[in-house]
C-alpha positions, 0 to 999 in steps of 0.5 A: 321269798319263803315263808318261816317255819312256824316252829322257827317263829312263834309256835302258833297255828299254820295253814299252808297253801303253795308257797305261802304260809298264813300264821294264825292263832287261837284268837279270832282277831288275829289273821296276818300273812307274813313272809321274809327271806330265810337267813343264810345260816339255816343249817346252824339253826335248824335244830330250833325247829324241835323247840316248842313254845317257851312256856311248855318247858315250865315244869308246872308240877315242881314249879306251880306258882312260876309265871314266864313273863314278857315285856311288851309295847301295849300299842304293838300287843293291841294290834293283835298281830305278830307281838300278840301272838308271839306273847300269847304263844310263848308266855304266861304273863305280860308287862307293858314297858310304858303304857302303865307308868304314870306319865302315860296316863296323867297329863301335864295339867293332871288329866288322867287317861286309862284308855290304853291300860284298860284295853291292854288288860282286857286284851291280855286276860282275854287271851289267857294271860296275867298282867304284872303292873309296872309301875306305881311309884318311880322318879322317872317317867312321871308327870313332873310338870303337874306334880311340880305345879302342885308345890307352888307358892299358895296365893294369899288374898289381898285387899288391894286397897289395904295399906302396909306399914313401913317403918320410918323411924323410931324414938325411945326414951330409955335415956335422956334425948336432945329432942325431948324438951319443954316449951310453952310459957310455964314449962317450970310446972312440970318435971321431966325424967328418964327411967326406960321411958320419958315421964312428965310430972305436972304440979298444976295446970297452965292457962292453956293446954299449949303452955306445957308441951314436949317434943317426942319426935323430931327431924321428919321429912314426909313425902308428897301424897304419903299417908303415914301413922304414929304409934305411941306406948303411953301410961299415966295417972290418974286416967286421962282422955284429953291429952293433946298432941300436934304434928307439924313443922313450926307454924304449920299444923298438919294434924292436931288432936287428943289421946288417952291413957290410964295406969297400964301401958297401952298403944295409941295410933294417929293416922295422917297424910300430906298432899306436898312434901314437908321437912323438919316435922315434930310431934308434940305432946301438950299437957298444960291442962293436966296434973299428974304423971304420964310416960311415953316408952316409945314413938314409931312412925310408919309410912302407909303403902299399898301392897306390892302384888308383883315385881318385875325381874329382868330376864333379858336385855338387848341393845342396839348400840352396834350390829347384833346377830339376831337382828335381821330382816325377814319377809318377801320384801326385805329388800324394801328397807335399809337397817343400820346401827348408830346408837340404835337400830335404825329402819328406813323403809322405802315403800310399803309391801303387800302385807305388814308381815312381809317386812319384819326384824327381830329385836329380842330372841332366845327367850324361855318362858314359863307356862302361865307366868306373865312377862313384859317387854319394854321397847324404847322407840322413836321415829318419823313420821309419827305411827300409830300402827307399828305391828309386832309379834311375840312367839316362837316360830309357828306359835304366836303368843301375842300380836298387836300394834305400838306407836311412836313419834319423834321423841324416845318413848317406851312401849310396854307389851305384856304377854304370857304362854299357857305352856312352857315355850322355848326360843321365843322372840319379838319381831317388829313388822313394818311392811305398810309404813314408809319412813324411819323408826329407831329401837334403842333398847329392848328389856324383858321382865318376868312378873313375880307375884309377891302376895304368896307364901311357900307351902310348908313341908307338911302341906307339901307332903299331904298334897303329894299324898293326895296326888298319889291316892288319886293316881293309884286309885285311878289306876287300880279302877282301870285295871278292874281287879285283874292285875294282881301284882305290881312293882309298887316302887321302882328303882328307889336305891341310889347305889352310893352315899352309904350311911353309918350302916353301909346302906346305900341312900335312896335316889334323890333329885332336884325335881326338875321336869328334866331329872324327874320327880323324886316323891321322896323329896318331899314325903321322906324316905320312909313315908313315900314307899309306905304310902305307895304300899298302903294305897296299893292295898287300899285300892287294889284286889284283896290278894294283891302282891307288891314288889320293890323293883331295882337294877343292878342287884347282881352287882359283882363290883360291891358284893351285891351291895345294892341288893343288901341295901335294898333288904335293909330298907325294906326292913326300915319300911316295914318297921311300922308294923303296917307296911308289907312288902311281898316281893323283890324284883331284880331287873337283871339287864345283864351282859355276857362277857367273853373275858372268862374271868369277868364272866365268872365273877359276874356269874358268882354275884348272880348266884349270890343275888338269888340266895340273898333274895331267898334268904328274905322269905320274900317272893322272888321275881326276875323282873326285866331280864335281857342280855347284851354281849362285851367282848374280851376287850370290854367292848359292847358288840352290836348285833350284826357282829356277834359271832356263832360262838358268842351267840352260844355263849349268850345261850349258855348264860340264859340257861345258867341264870334260869337254872340258878333261879330254880336252884336257889329260890324255894318254890314257895317264893317263886314268882317268875321270870320276865324276859324283857326284850323278845326281839333284838333292839333296833339301831334307833331304839331307846333301850340298848340300841342295836344290841342282841338282847332278844330271844328272837331276831328283829325278823322273829326268827328264833335264836340260840338264846331261845334254845338256852332259855328253854333248856333252862326252864326244862332243867337240862 
């Protein structure tokens, strides 16, 4: 084992002592010994000893605003070890790969925690680095569960004792009807006509009001225990407060009374109830003691019912008419019972076990539960002898949702188990546990239903938008407070452009999704393509430092396959966002996750598109930033090359491409528009990485040795 030459490594202080070198830095907290095997190809890399830290190659006189950045993992940086020393020694600016994204700071229940952000920003600024914020508004790495929950239906306050009207039947009188006829001893004393309403004109009173009556509803069947309402539309002259009515079948009145009318159409209601079921019910109006005219336009019958607060939606059914793959026995004493199927699952236990849990059978499985939602399981059971203590457990392995006991006897009966999980939970099962029972029990069927609340209404589009503006305000204000004015620039919106679906102007659409936790949370789906960006910009300026700079960051802006079509679309979208005269976007960030192509024709096409990208960005007058530069390798056959297989020739080709990119940046971007370049991956990517795994994306190896790409990067900065 020999120690690294410090210039090979990260260009910080070196104190030698015998055969061991101790790395030190200007930060008192850093004191780390580090020793590894020296690579075999020492001679081919010895020239790198003469290179200084990268930031020393920036000509500050020519490029006074240029910032050389590096993407870091906050946890690694805060250890104040190798990552900390490498970053501080070689770069002006640092960007947290994930720590400043919303999902890293806001939990699934909406709680915000900016502890890591505060520590990271303070550690970097104390070391003399600026921190670039990444990112405020994005569709990925969002607390999608919380944000989606804000969009749920609004629950209504419903009086459980209130009654809802369910229409049963309507009778109208626009034409003559067979059921409207006159009865009584003197029906000739009135005339009946139809002209958009039933009209009765009486010429003299009879000996009793019942001697002149007209049927206005008939053929009605009422349910036992039902509550009902008749609603009539009436008018007449002269005014009358004593128009009699009767409701019921012949010979048995359910309700009788009087109603009133005047010269204007008005609604009159009669409520009544029945204890027993009754059929052939009618309603009669009785006007034998009235001289004048009255009209009936319509009669409606409603049943009055309690509101339905929830309904059950079946989500799974398990029957046991034959053997199933999921009904198996567990426990330390499973041999003490026999399981069979003959139209039902039958369990016969021969002796008790040491605990009821030592003999258990799965009767439902594979359930996926939504957090905070009630479910109910219906289990059809019977058995002998009678048992009031059959145990059950609902849950996933290692996570019980509900436990308890149910009972059975010799007749089939259904037991109902209601349960819910606070959080989403997958692969949930139901186990019956009978280790303390000797006898036989049968399970014929198990169904599981989701209880859906009915006392709710969807939020309007405006309500959803306003709610998300509130959530964005809360998030941005919290982040800006945590940064305490020390973060002067942000990717205010990240990866907005889809790269396809062009509109009539040829401008690519914005990204959209179905807003599931798997696909991310697309703010624009609710807030609109214009409003979500304008809101993010407005809030960042409201809560950020007065001199904050805001960038739109995206990838594939250097695309050669569509002549930089995505960048052209982004530029058009920026014009649209700024068209309100209020929104101001300061700069464009191009990620540049590029590859070096060993096919010469392909590489020349890629290089031409890179140059064109910088020219298009510069032409906007906006600040220009390379936000996430890293580089893979593609061989002449179009295949990605893993790190271990990269040849010396390919390493040097990658170095040349780094040099080209940086030179083109300086050549195309005016000094006043230069923000800088951020190298996204300091080292090559490990084989188990979630980002470009096993790819030669770094300027250093995984052992922190400089690569040829380091020289290419430095030479590009130096203008060689």
